[in-house]
C-alpha positions as CSV (number, residue, x, y, z in Angstrom):
1,M,21.7,167.5,239.7
2,K,21.4,164.0,238.2
3,F,18.1,162.7,236.8
4,N,18.1,159.9,239.3
5,S,17.7,162.4,242.1
6,F,14.7,163.9,240.3
7,V,11.9,162.1,242.2
8,I,9.2,160.8,240.0
9,D,7.6,157.4,239.7
10,P,8.5,155.6,236.4
11,S,5.0,154.5,236.1
12,H,3.8,158.1,236.0
13,P,2.1,158.8,232.6
14,E,4.4,161.9,232.1
15,Y,7.6,160.1,233.1
16,E,9.2,159.9,229.7
17,E,8.4,163.6,229.1
18,H,10.1,164.6,232.3
19,V,13.1,162.4,231.4
20,R,13.4,164.2,228.0
21,A,13.0,167.7,229.5
22,V,15.6,167.2,232.2
23,K,18.1,165.7,229.8
24,E,17.7,168.6,227.4
25,F,18.2,171.0,230.3
26,E,21.4,169.3,231.5
27,E,22.8,169.2,228.0
28,E,22.4,173.0,227.8
29,Y,23.4,173.9,231.3
30,G,25.5,171.0,232.4
31,E,24.8,168.3,235.0
32,D,26.1,170.7,237.7
33,W,23.5,173.3,237.0
34,D,22.3,173.4,240.6
35,S,23.0,176.8,242.3
36,T,23.5,178.7,239.1
37,I,22.0,182.1,238.2
38,I,20.9,183.5,234.9
39,E,22.6,186.5,233.4
40,Y,20.4,189.1,231.7
41,D,20.8,191.2,228.6
42,N,19.4,194.7,228.1
43,D,17.3,194.4,224.9
44,F,14.1,193.3,226.6
45,V,11.1,195.4,227.2
46,N,8.8,194.0,229.9
47,L,5.0,194.2,229.4
48,P,3.5,195.5,232.7
49,E,0.9,193.3,234.3
50,Y,-1.8,196.0,234.1
51,V,-1.3,196.3,230.3
52,A,-1.5,192.5,229.9
53,K,-4.7,192.4,231.9
54,A,-6.1,195.3,229.8
55,A,-5.3,193.4,226.6
56,F,-6.9,190.3,227.9
57,T,-10.1,192.0,228.9
58,G,-10.3,194.2,225.8
59,N,-9.6,197.5,227.5
60,F,-8.2,199.2,224.4
61,R,-7.9,202.6,226.1
62,I,-5.0,201.4,228.2
63,V,-3.5,199.0,225.6
64,L,-3.3,201.8,223.0
65,Q,-1.9,204.4,225.2
66,W,0.9,202.4,226.8
67,P,3.0,202.0,223.6
68,K,2.9,205.8,223.0
69,K,4.8,206.4,226.2
70,G,8.1,205.3,224.5
71,N,9.4,203.5,221.5
72,I,6.2,202.1,219.9
73,K,7.7,199.2,218.1
74,E,9.7,198.1,221.1
75,R,6.5,198.2,223.3
76,I,4.4,196.5,220.6
77,I,6.7,193.4,220.9
78,A,7.1,193.7,224.7
79,K,6.7,190.4,226.6
80,G,5.6,189.7,230.2
81,K,8.4,188.0,232.1
82,E,5.8,186.8,234.7
83,A,3.5,185.5,232.0
84,G,5.6,183.0,230.1
85,N,7.0,185.7,227.8
86,M,3.5,186.3,226.4
87,G,3.0,189.6,224.6
88,L,0.1,191.8,223.4
89,L,-0.3,189.7,220.2
90,F,-0.8,186.6,222.3
91,F,-3.6,188.1,224.4
92,A,-5.3,189.5,221.3
93,A,-5.1,186.1,219.6
94,I,-6.5,184.0,222.4
95,N,-9.4,186.5,222.7
96,Q,-9.9,186.7,219.0
97,Q,-9.6,190.5,219.0
98,H,-9.0,190.7,215.3
99,N,-8.7,194.5,214.9
100,L,-6.1,194.6,217.8
101,M,-4.2,191.7,216.2
102,S,-4.1,193.6,212.9
103,F,-3.1,196.9,214.6
104,L,-0.2,195.2,216.4
105,L,1.0,193.4,213.2
106,Q,0.8,196.7,211.3
107,N,3.1,198.2,213.9
108,G,5.8,195.6,213.9
109,A,4.5,192.6,215.9
110,D,6.0,189.3,214.7
111,V,3.2,186.9,213.8
112,N,5.7,184.0,214.3
113,V,6.8,185.0,217.8
114,L,6.9,181.9,220.0
115,N,5.4,181.5,223.4
116,S,7.2,179.8,226.3
117,A,6.1,176.4,224.9
118,G,7.8,177.1,221.6
119,M,4.5,177.4,219.7
120,S,3.7,180.2,217.2
121,V,1.4,182.8,218.8
122,G,-0.1,183.5,215.4
123,L,-1.6,180.1,215.3
124,G,-3.6,180.4,218.5
125,P,-7.1,179.2,219.2
126,N,-8.4,180.7,215.9
127,P,-5.5,180.9,213.5
128,N,-7.4,182.5,210.6
129,R,-5.9,186.0,211.1
130,G,-2.4,184.6,211.7
131,L,-2.4,182.6,208.5
132,L,-3.3,185.6,206.4
133,W,-0.2,187.4,207.9
134,G,2.1,184.5,207.3
135,A,2.0,182.5,210.5
136,E,3.9,179.2,210.3
137,L,3.6,176.2,212.4
138,F,6.3,175.7,215.0
139,E,6.7,172.9,217.6
140,E,9.1,173.5,220.5
141,G,10.7,176.3,218.6
142,E,11.4,174.4,215.4
143,P,9.5,174.7,212.1
144,S,7.1,171.7,211.9
145,I,7.5,168.8,209.5
146,K,4.6,167.4,207.5
147,E,3.8,164.6,210.0
148,M,3.8,167.1,212.9
149,K,1.3,169.4,211.0
150,L,-1.0,166.4,210.3
151,A,-0.9,165.4,214.0
152,L,-1.8,169.0,215.0
153,C,-4.7,169.0,212.6
154,E,-6.0,165.8,214.1
155,T,-5.8,167.3,217.5
156,I,-7.6,170.5,216.4
157,T,-10.3,168.3,214.8
158,S,-10.7,166.3,218.0
159,N,-11.2,169.6,219.9
160,G,-14.1,170.4,217.6
161,Y,-12.4,172.9,215.2
162,V,-13.0,170.9,212.0
163,Q,-13.0,173.8,209.6
164,I,-9.8,175.2,211.0
165,A,-8.1,171.8,210.7
166,K,-9.2,171.5,207.1
167,L,-7.7,174.9,206.3
168,M,-4.3,174.1,207.9
169,S,-4.1,170.6,206.4
170,S,-3.7,172.0,202.9
171,E,-0.8,174.0,201.5
172,L,-2.6,177.3,200.9
173,G,-5.7,177.0,203.1
174,G,-6.3,180.1,205.1
175,R,-3.6,182.1,203.2
176,R,-3.8,185.4,201.4
177,C,-2.7,184.7,197.8
178,E,-2.1,186.6,194.6
179,I,-3.6,185.2,191.3
180,V,-0.7,184.7,189.0
181,C,-2.4,182.8,186.2
182,A,-6.1,183.5,185.4
183,P,-8.7,181.0,184.1
184,N,-9.8,181.4,180.5
185,T,-11.4,184.8,179.7
186,R,-10.5,186.2,183.2
187,G,-7.3,188.0,182.5
188,D,-8.6,190.8,184.7
189,L,-7.9,188.6,187.8
190,V,-4.1,188.5,187.3
191,G,-2.4,190.4,190.1
192,K,-5.5,190.5,192.2
193,T,-5.4,189.1,195.8
194,C,-7.7,186.6,197.4
195,V,-8.3,184.8,200.6
196,V,-8.1,181.0,200.2
197,H,-10.7,178.9,201.9
198,E,-11.2,175.2,201.7
199,Y,-9.4,172.8,199.5
200,I,-11.7,170.7,197.2
201,I,-10.1,167.3,196.9
202,E,-12.4,166.1,194.1
203,S,-11.5,168.9,191.7
204,N,-8.0,169.6,193.1
205,Q,-8.9,173.3,193.5
206,Y,-9.2,175.9,196.2
207,K,-12.3,177.9,197.0
208,V,-11.2,181.6,197.1
209,T,-12.8,185.0,197.7
210,I,-11.4,187.8,195.7
211,E,-10.5,190.8,197.9
212,F,-12.4,194.1,197.4
213,T,-15.1,192.4,195.2
214,N,-15.9,189.3,197.3
215,E,-16.3,187.3,194.2
216,V,-16.0,183.5,195.0
217,L,-14.1,181.3,192.5
218,L,-12.5,177.8,192.3
219,L,-8.8,178.0,191.4
220,G,-6.1,175.4,191.1
221,S,-2.9,175.8,193.2
222,D,-1.0,176.6,190.0
223,H,-3.0,179.8,189.7
224,L,-2.0,181.1,193.1
225,K,1.1,182.1,195.1
226,R,1.2,183.3,198.7
227,R,1.2,187.0,199.3
228,D,1.0,187.4,203.1
229,R,-0.2,190.6,204.6
230,T,2.6,193.0,205.6
231,P,2.6,196.4,207.3
232,Q,3.1,197.9,203.8
233,D,0.6,195.7,202.1
234,P,-2.2,194.7,204.5
235,G,-5.2,195.2,202.2
236,Y,-6.9,197.3,204.9
237,Y,-5.8,199.6,207.7
238,V,-6.7,199.5,211.4
239,E,-6.1,202.9,213.1
240,S,-6.2,204.0,216.6
241,E,-8.8,206.7,217.2
242,N,-10.4,208.1,220.4
243,N,-8.9,205.2,222.4
244,G,-10.5,202.7,220.1
245,L,-9.7,200.8,216.9
246,N,-11.4,201.4,213.5
247,R,-10.8,199.5,210.4
248,R,-10.5,201.5,207.1
249,D,-11.3,199.6,203.9
250,F,-10.2,200.4,200.4
251,K,-11.2,199.7,196.8
252,S,-7.8,198.1,195.9
253,N,-4.4,197.2,197.2
254,E,-2.9,200.1,195.4
255,E,-5.2,202.5,197.2
256,C,-4.3,201.0,200.5
257,Q,-0.6,201.1,199.8
258,A,-0.8,204.7,198.7
259,F,-2.7,205.6,201.9
260,I,0.0,204.0,204.1
261,A,2.8,205.7,202.2
262,C,1.0,209.0,202.7
263,L,0.7,208.4,206.4
264,S,4.5,207.8,206.6
265,V,5.2,211.1,204.8
266,E,2.8,213.0,207.0
267,K,4.5,211.6,210.1
268,E,7.9,212.6,208.9
269,E,6.7,216.1,208.0
270,S,5.0,216.5,211.4
271,L,8.3,215.7,213.1
272,E,10.1,218.2,210.9
273,N,7.6,220.9,211.6
274,D,7.3,220.1,215.3
275,P,10.4,218.4,216.7
276,D,8.7,218.0,220.0
277,A,5.6,216.2,218.6
278,K,6.9,212.8,219.7
279,A,7.6,214.0,223.2
280,K,4.2,215.6,223.4
281,A,2.5,212.4,222.4
282,E,4.5,210.4,225.0
283,Q,3.6,213.0,227.7
284,A,-0.1,212.8,226.7
285,A,-0.1,209.1,227.0
286,T,1.7,209.3,230.4
287,D,-0.9,211.8,231.6
288,L,-3.8,209.7,230.6
289,L,-2.4,206.6,232.3
290,A,-1.7,208.7,235.4
291,E,-5.3,209.9,235.3
292,L,-6.4,206.2,235.3
293,G,-4.1,205.6,238.4
294,L,-1.8,203.3,236.4
295,E,1.4,205.4,236.2
296,D,2.9,204.1,239.5
297,L,2.5,200.5,238.4
298,E,5.6,200.8,236.2
299,G,7.6,203.4,237.9
300,P,8.7,206.9,236.7
301,S,7.9,208.2,233.2
302,S,9.4,206.1,230.4
303,N,10.3,209.0,228.2
304,A,13.7,208.3,226.6
305,S,15.3,211.3,228.2
306,K,14.1,210.3,231.7
307,K,14.2,206.5,231.8
308,K,15.9,203.6,230.1
309,E,13.3,201.9,227.9
310,K,14.8,198.5,227.9
311,Q,14.7,196.1,230.8
312,S,16.6,192.8,231.3
313,A,15.7,189.4,230.2
314,A,17.2,185.9,230.4
315,T,19.6,185.0,227.7
316,G,20.4,181.4,228.7
317,K,23.9,182.1,229.9
318,K,24.8,180.9,233.3
319,K,27.1,182.2,236.0
320,K,28.2,180.4,239.2
321,R,27.3,181.8,242.6
322,G,30.0,182.1,245.1
323,G,30.1,179.8,248.1
324,K,29.1,176.2,248.4
325,K,26.4,174.7,246.2
326,K,23.3,173.6,247.8
327,G,23.3,169.9,248.7
328,R,27.0,169.5,247.7
329,K,30.2,169.2,249.7
């Protein structure tokens, strides 16, 4: 299909955008893309609509049980084919459900997963949490350049989010950092982590809050280096308990890391002592969802021995249909 058959008035305000979009599509699929179908791969896990709705409305009971029915990490990163490939992290971000965001990121969610528009989910309406976990700015699937970042900050400012725009306009604003060089007489700060707030132009310093002590200081960028939160080094731990989420705080990063390492060992020992522990957990989750009347919404049980965990998703490859093409001789 040629663009000249794509009916749109050249005076339309979005004309140029439509021209660009169609040309990009034809470059990828060819000008004879009409009457093609998309082939699917098998490494995609679809997010059921009822789970997406539960995440959107804050129904943690359903959200926390569904991943336990199968491979937790695969389900944590599942995307809804009918929802623009949005996943649990997206719904948590737009609703500013910070504990749920942290729980998902601890369990393997990618803070830089892109939505259908090519934008980083971690930099949603309130990007504070995403910045701490290493979210970067993407535009149409590509890392943003400085000019693009400034343009986005202007847009955020015009929408009324002045403080967020200030954070994102500086190099380290909103980030979690490690203090690598301490001010005079404060050698005790080296190796400590902090959350960076606003950039003070006049003094060329950042206002930071030291983690665990909440001490507020002004430090230059040469005193800091990024230390994004990771599943092994989050600084705190959000755990699932009684179908809810609880945040566990610590006195230091070392204590937090030791706690997480201990959890990993306990999990391995549990599986060694009871090889059926994982299957039992999956069955318990299945039973609870069935009790809520949600089991039938995604078909039979998703236990690995009974059902394939992965579903198909588009890969961008094309395959011609047989027969004549629509509108062609």
